[in-house]
C-alpha angles and dihedrals in degrees: 000000000000125000090240088096093060101089118095110285124230088247091055090048090051092051091051091049093049091053092049092050093049092047090052090051089058090063088064104041139333093230125173089247090055093050090048090050090055090050091052093046091048092052090050091048092053090053090051090047091053090050091052090048092052092050092051090050088054090051090053089050089056089055090052092052092047090050091055090054099046116005096174095059099034104040096086094050091042090055093049091048091054090048091052090049093049092049090048092050089050093053092046091050090052090052092047091049090055090050089053091049092051092047097050093043089057094054098277121171133206112243112239119223095254097040119110118227117246107222089212092072126065119233134217125201111214130207091271090056092249118147112236120197115217105218103177104037092161094057107134097188104057098066098052091040095055102028099040110018094039089039096234090136093059091044090051090048091052093045093053091042092054090046091052092049090051093052092046090055089061095052101032093137094052109074095179090060091045089051089054092049092049090052099044096042099041106148097140124134117246113282122270091250089061090048094054093044096053112020095163097055099035112130130177123233093263091049092049092053107032109027113108089350124143113242094245089059091052092049090049090052090050090051088053089052089053088057091047091054093049091045091053090046090052093051093052094043091053089050092051092048091054089055093066108113111274091230092063119092110253098197138077099264147303118280127164110237130196114190114183124192086233133359092204118049138164132247110283093017118121118249113215129177138175116223120194147131108280091226102052120216112184091200091067121096096221118215121183123186124192125208095345095304116156095218115076122227118264112269125217120183092344093309126109113220121213119187138163140160110229116209098191133065115243146070121319121199128185137176131194148157135243114213118201139164116259120242094257090057092230101103148004134264131204133215116192121207141181132202139171141186140184130239116204139167115259110281135173135191119209116169131166110236095208109035140332091269137055125233125225117250093005129113099248111192117213133173119232123188140155117203111250096011123098115239089238089070096051120102110188123180133190127215095208118052124329134317123201140155128256114180108312095337133081119226125211121195108186114201098194133053115248108172096172098036103249103139108018112094132156112210119192121206126179135204106235110183092325095317120112111226132179111238102180147302141228134202121226135192118231119211137179117256105262120253116263125231120251115228139186115196085354090297131117095186142345131061130335132186114250092235092052092048092050090053094058121105100196150310123307132197120218132186111220123210094358118141099208122090100238138125137213122215123207110235099187148336145178123242122202123191133169118256134187121305095029092291128133131218125210122199128180134218125199094207138032091273126094112246118234089254091052091049090051091054092046091052090053095055118111136198114301095022119128126219123196127202114194142153085049110178127192141168138190110279109248091005132131108312090208092060115103119249118259116244109226130202116273123254122225117188131181116215116229 
């Protein structure tokens, strides 16, 4: 955490420039577009403020961890850091309270829990975490009344000035940090020379920022000041952290870590692992010993490298010790560790997730996995049709029938350290999707009440006991019914629906009459249009 990050960032410069441009626009006209621009900038500033706050919280957490490791050397800086944070919180609360006062004075309302926010109105979050809705954002009287007449502007100027003086006292020997504080917390009135040169136009800092200013512009400026306070706090906290004695550990603890390239490898494959202290300290001369050996492992860039090529299948277990110099430089510490890995023969698991067969022209999902190898490194191929991935599943679409499994094979390859290696294969059978059953009134044969038959609209095809979510649609059929004189009449439909003429004949049927549906044709809904229709079994029903 060096102090090189303390100077004003490009983002901070951009925020300052945006506010100056918007303020200049107000001198011309308080247009709706200008007010909306202030609202957008304020919302962006609040996001930036929250980001700064989160970063400062993380810095304070680093102080806590350092204090746990070495209280004697860290306690002073930890105490100062907490003081800086408390002073910063106090200044931010004062700014937020002014924002609340401005909002409520301009007709603001507290958002109720069930109320929906109107995007047309800006919002302010107060110190109690309530959401305030700014109703009259273009009000030109509230800002000068509160900030100038009630003297809040001067009080704010003095509060920030005192805060800046306090921070400067902590970094008095670091001019680059002081320069940053002067720039980011600049709330000074124009110099006396400027006052003598132009008495008529002289305006104090509060007058420059809050006189004849719509309330949304004042709130936006106050949001910018919140960021400035957190930015100054961050610069001083980083400085204080760097003052912790260099011999103290500046990380959360010491834990021995073993990071293998893979914890599950195959016979003949190299096992390789990195062993190091989880909180790296480049000043340490790392020494790692395995299984009581006297010679330490070779070290590259502060990491000890352990490697071996096992020739036998089974479990491998190792223990070792990391030797390091203690923070006071007067002795050595030790951190023991253990690790293990498995060596197995190549294996692959390929299982159909629907049935033990594949179906032609369907999207057949299957699961493919190899123990110890991420799915992202698997490269399966299929010898019949195409195989591709959807989410976590693989999909096979066979394009040829293969009822006895002669030409449909799934071969699984894996990328092992840049080398393509075959892990296994499996043969599948490919069948045609079974024919559905045609039904009228949910019947394929037998008797049907005349009223039920008259209520039907057509013939439907249904697959029974089939695990795939798919439908068949009837494309045509013939209907034969008895007519007067012992004759029969046959009418055709070119869809699954009864034609008006067919409905008329059905309505004329009486008890004991028989109706026959034959030449029923169907196809898979949304399937290949070039595929021939399926011929389904006829339906013979007796009217009751």
